[in-house]
C-alpha positions in Angstrom: 95.8 69.2 119.4 94.5 70.7 116.1 90.8 70.7 117.0 91.3 72.0 120.5 93.8 74.7 119.4 91.5 75.9 116.6 88.5 76.1 119.0 90.6 78.0 121.5 92.0 80.4 119.0 88.7 81.1 117.2 87.5 84.6 117.5 84.1 83.3 118.6 83.7 79.6 119.2 80.0 79.9 119.8 80.1 79.4 123.6 80.7 83.0 124.8 79.3 86.1 123.0 81.8 88.9 122.6 81.6 91.5 125.3 80.3 94.8 124.0 82.3 96.8 126.5 85.6 95.8 124.7 85.2 98.6 122.1 84.5 101.1 124.8 87.5 100.0 126.8 89.8 100.2 123.7 88.5 103.8 123.0 89.2 104.8 126.6 92.6 103.2 126.6 93.5 105.0 123.3 92.4 108.4 124.8 94.6 107.8 127.9 97.6 106.8 125.7 97.2 109.9 123.6 97.0 112.1 126.7 100.1 110.5 128.2 101.9 110.8 124.9 101.1 114.5 124.5 102.4 115.1 128.1 105.6 113.3 127.1 105.9 115.2 123.9 105.4 118.5 125.7 108.0 117.6 128.3 110.6 116.6 125.7 110.1 119.8 123.8 110.6 121.8 127.0 113.6 119.7 127.7 115.1 120.4 124.3 114.5 124.2 124.7 116.1 124.1 128.2 119.2 122.2 127.0 120.0 124.8 124.3 121.8 126.8 126.9 125.6 127.1 126.3 126.3 126.1 129.9 124.5 122.8 129.3 126.7 121.5 126.5 128.6 118.8 128.6 128.5 115.1 127.8 125.8 114.1 130.3 123.5 116.8 128.9 124.1 115.6 125.4 122.9 112.1 126.5 119.8 113.8 128.0 119.2 115.7 124.8 119.5 112.6 122.7 117.1 110.8 125.0 114.6 113.6 124.6 114.9 113.5 120.8 114.5 109.7 120.6 111.5 109.8 123.0 110.0 112.7 121.0 110.2 110.7 117.8 108.9 107.5 119.4 105.9 109.2 121.1 105.0 111.1 118.0 104.9 107.9 116.0 102.7 106.3 118.7 100.3 109.2 118.4 100.2 108.8 114.6 99.5 105.1 115.1 96.5 105.9 117.2 95.3 108.6 114.8 95.4 106.2 111.9 93.7 103.5 113.9 90.8 105.6 115.2 90.1 107.5 112.0 90.2 104.2 109.9 93.0 105.7 107.7 94.9 102.5 108.2 92.8 101.0 105.4 94.4 103.1 102.7 97.4 101.6 100.9 100.1 104.1 101.8 99.2 104.1 105.5 98.8 100.3 105.5 102.3 100.0 103.9 103.7 102.3 106.6 101.9 100.4 109.4 103.1 97.0 108.2 106.7 97.8 107.2 107.9 100.9 109.0 105.8 101.7 112.1 107.0 99.0 114.5 110.6 99.5 113.3 110.5 103.3 114.0 108.7 103.0 117.4 110.9 100.2 118.7 114.2 101.6 117.3 113.7 105.0 118.8 112.4 103.8 122.2 115.3 101.3 122.5 117.8 104.0 121.5 116.3 106.1 124.3 116.9 103.3 126.7 120.5 103.0 125.5 120.9 106.7 126.2 119.7 106.3 129.7 122.1 103.4 130.3 125.0 105.4 128.8 124.1 108.3 131.1 124.1 105.9 134.1 127.5 104.4 133.1 129.0 107.8 132.4 128.0 109.1 135.8 
């Protein structure tokens, strides 16, 4: 199993040259993710401004406000991840420390908290 596994997992086992279009595909995917994230960030900011109204201070709207805050933090962290990745800032020590120890925790925690808010809103209704 060891030899076959090592050949399969090797980055380039000598049989197939790496496809040069992969870098281009990663760049296009990153741009699409940034565009979608900025649309989400804009929508969440507008949502927070709308929910400041005194007539929208009931419990369901508090869940929606919490969902907007959690999504806003999660999407902002995703945008920072892509900025660090494309500008090669992830090679510096502070950013590398953040990427290794904090980034996944922040992104996953806030996106899961947003899902919990959506579930609580559904249960409350």
